[in-house]
C-alpha positions in Angstrom: 111.0 114.0 90.4 114.6 113.5 89.2 117.2 116.3 89.6 120.3 114.9 88.0 121.3 111.9 90.1 118.9 112.9 92.9 115.4 111.6 93.1 112.6 112.8 95.4 109.1 111.5 95.7 106.5 114.2 95.0 104.8 114.1 98.4 108.1 114.8 100.1 108.9 117.5 97.5 105.6 119.3 98.1 106.2 119.1 101.9 109.6 120.8 101.4 108.0 123.4 99.1 105.3 124.1 101.6 107.9 124.8 104.3 109.8 127.1 101.9 106.6 128.9 101.0 105.8 129.6 104.6 109.2 131.0 105.3 109.2 133.1 102.1 105.9 134.7 103.0 107.0 135.2 106.6 110.1 137.0 105.4 108.0 139.4 103.3 105.7 140.1 106.3 108.6 140.7 108.6 110.2 143.1 106.2 107.0 145.2 105.8 105.9 145.3 109.4 108.9 144.3 111.5 109.0 141.8 114.4 109.9 138.1 114.2 107.5 135.3 113.4 110.0 132.6 113.8 108.8 131.2 117.1 105.0 130.9 116.4 105.6 129.8 112.8 108.1 127.1 113.9 105.8 125.8 116.6 102.8 125.7 114.3 104.6 123.9 111.5 106.3 121.4 113.7 103.0 120.6 115.6 101.2 120.3 112.3 103.8 117.9 110.9 103.9 115.8 114.1 100.1 115.5 114.3 99.9 114.6 110.5 102.3 111.8 111.2 100.7 110.7 114.4 97.3 110.5 112.7 98.7 108.2 110.1 100.4 106.0 112.7 97.3 105.7 114.8 95.2 104.6 111.9 97.8 101.9 111.0 98.7 101.0 114.6 98.7 97.3 113.9 101.5 97.8 111.3 103.7 99.5 113.9 103.2 97.2 116.9 106.0 94.8 115.9 108.5 97.6 115.3 107.1 100.8 116.9 110.3 102.8 116.2 109.4 102.8 112.5 106.8 105.5 113.4 109.8 107.9 113.6 110.8 107.1 110.0 109.4 110.3 108.5 111.3 109.8 105.2 109.2 106.8 104.4 106.1 109.0 104.1 102.7 108.5 105.7 100.9 111.7 106.8 97.4 113.0 107.1 97.8 116.5 105.6 94.3 117.7 106.5 94.7 116.8 110.2 98.2 118.4 110.2 96.9 121.6 108.7 94.1 121.8 111.3 96.7 121.3 114.1 99.0 123.9 112.7 96.2 126.5 112.4 95.0 125.8 115.9 98.5 126.2 117.3 98.8 129.5 115.5 95.5 130.5 116.9 96.7 129.9 120.4 99.6 132.4 119.8 97.1 134.9 118.5 94.8 134.5 121.5 97.7 135.1 123.9 97.8 138.6 122.3 101.4 138.6 121.2 100.9 138.2 117.4 98.3 139.7 115.1 96.4 137.2 112.9 97.0 139.3 109.7 100.8 138.8 110.2 100.9 135.1 111.4 98.3 133.4 109.3 99.4 134.4 105.7 102.7 132.5 105.9 101.1 129.6 107.7 98.3 129.3 105.1 100.7 129.7 102.2 102.7 126.7 103.6 99.6 124.6 104.2 98.2 125.4 100.7 101.4 124.4 98.9 101.8 121.2 100.9 98.2 120.1 100.8 96.5 121.9 97.9 99.1 122.4 95.3 100.7 119.1 96.3 97.5 117.2 95.8 96.8 118.7 92.4 100.4 118.3 91.2 100.5 114.7 92.4 97.1 113.9 90.7 98.3 115.5 87.4 101.7 113.7 87.3 100.8 110.3 88.6 100.8 107.8 85.8 97.6 105.9 86.6 95.3 103.8 84.5 98.1 102.5 82.3 97.7 98.8 81.6 99.9 96.0 82.9 102.2 95.7 79.9 102.4 92.8 77.4 106.1 92.5 78.3 108.3 89.4 78.0 110.8 89.1 80.8 112.7 86.1 82.2 112.7 84.1 85.4 115.9 83.2 87.2 116.2 80.0 85.0 116.0 82.1 81.8 112.4 81.0 80.9 110.2 83.7 79.4 107.3 85.1 81.4 104.8 87.6 80.2 103.8 90.2 82.8 100.3 90.5 81.2 99.7 86.9 82.3 99.4 88.0 86.0 96.2 89.9 85.2 93.1 88.6 86.9 94.3 89.4 90.5 95.6 92.6 91.9 99.3 92.8 91.0 102.1 94.6 92.8 105.2 95.1 90.7 108.4 96.0 92.6 111.2 97.5 90.5 114.5 96.8 92.4 118.1 95.9 92.3 120.5 94.3 94.8 122.8 97.3 94.8 120.0 99.6 95.9 120.0 100.1 99.8 116.3 101.1 100.1 115.4 98.2 97.9 117.1 95.9 100.3 115.6 97.5 103.4 112.0 97.2 102.1 112.4 93.6 100.8 111.4 91.9 104.1 108.3 94.0 104.2 107.3 92.9 100.7 108.2 89.3 101.5 105.9 89.3 104.5 103.1 90.9 102.4 103.5 88.3 99.7 103.0 85.5 102.3 100.1 87.2 104.0 98.2 88.2 100.9 97.5 85.2 98.7 94.9 87.1 96.7 97.5 89.6 95.4 100.3 88.7 93.0 103.7 90.2 93.9 106.2 90.5 91.1 109.8 91.4 92.0 111.2 92.7 88.7 114.9 93.1 89.0 116.6 95.7 86.8 119.4 94.5 84.6 121.3 92.2 87.0 122.7 88.7 86.4 120.7 85.8 87.8 123.7 84.6 89.8 123.9 88.0 91.6 120.2 87.8 92.5 120.4 84.3 93.7 123.4 85.1 95.9 121.5 88.1 97.4 118.3 86.1 98.1 120.3 83.3 99.7 122.4 85.6 101.9 119.3 87.4 103.1 117.2 84.2 103.4 114.4 85.7 101.4 111.7 83.3 100.1 110.2 85.2 97.2 108.0 84.0 94.4 107.9 85.7 91.0 111.5 87.0 90.9 111.9 88.1 87.3 114.5 89.9 85.2 113.9 93.1 83.2 117.2 92.9 81.5 116.5 95.9 79.2 115.0 98.0 82.1 111.9 98.5 80.0 109.4 98.8 82.8 111.0 102.0 84.4 111.0 103.7 81.1 107.4 102.7 80.2 106.1 103.9 83.6 108.3 107.0 84.1 110.0 105.6 87.2 113.0 107.9 87.8 114.6 105.8 90.5 114.7 102.6 92.5 112.8 101.2 94.3 109.5 101.9 92.6 106.4 99.9 93.4 103.5 99.8 91.0 100.0 98.8 92.0 97.6 97.3 89.4 94.0 96.2 90.0 92.6 92.9 88.8 91.7 94.4 85.4 95.4 95.1 84.9 95.1 98.9 85.3 97.6 101.0 87.2 95.9 102.6 90.2 98.9 103.8 92.3 102.6 104.0 92.5 105.3 104.6 95.2 108.8 105.9 94.7 111.3 105.0 97.3 111.3 102.6 100.3 107.8 101.6 101.3 107.0 101.0 104.9 104.9 98.2 106.4 102.1 100.7 107.1 102.4 102.4 103.8 102.2 99.1 101.9 99.2 98.1 104.0 97.5 101.4 103.0 98.2 100.9 99.3 96.9 97.3 99.5 93.7 98.3 101.2 93.0 100.9 98.5 94.0 98.4 95.8 91.5 95.8 97.0 88.7 98.5 97.1 89.2 99.0 93.3 88.2 95.4 92.5 
């Protein structure tokens, strides 16, 4: 979702909306019946968030072994909302069992937050995700100025990364994508630069010592418009039939990319 110059991915937006919903309902409960819900609500939500993140990290442990500190990069995404919701409810239940808080006061704000994050977030994401669009019949150029048709990559799963050298998260995620391109010969990775000069791109690749195949130029920035990509980087995942099955806005982590690729291969 784009708000002027600011762009936020829908999963992160719904997480923030879920937290806001929890505090809004808690405020109403406190006004009607008095007493503060701040302590149990904070603990329940924080525990739920940490458990949701921990569940994702543990299921992708091999992707975090080389750089375990990346497990703390919450902004990259990677949560198990159902597991987090269960942990939050259990934590709230412990406060209720201790006899200091009544369930009819504590659970409404907590359930409101969980519903908005998990339920409404899931529905909204499903409705707004631009899936099943075809890999476009779009002529772009390689770094030598030779024409390349994106549709020619169809036949294998295709990952199209929309990026630019001036974009910090694009630069941060590039080594992850480079490693995936080398490790996944059955998947075509296309690095579709947005409206930059070939000399600028060559200089960046040389300075970062990146060995990338399929670095192409979208000089008219057609791809972001056609696929409703509000910001960079955006990564699009097409199956072997050339149909869009998923997309990711923002920096993609090693574990996140591994998760996307696993789902992509299952669609073949």
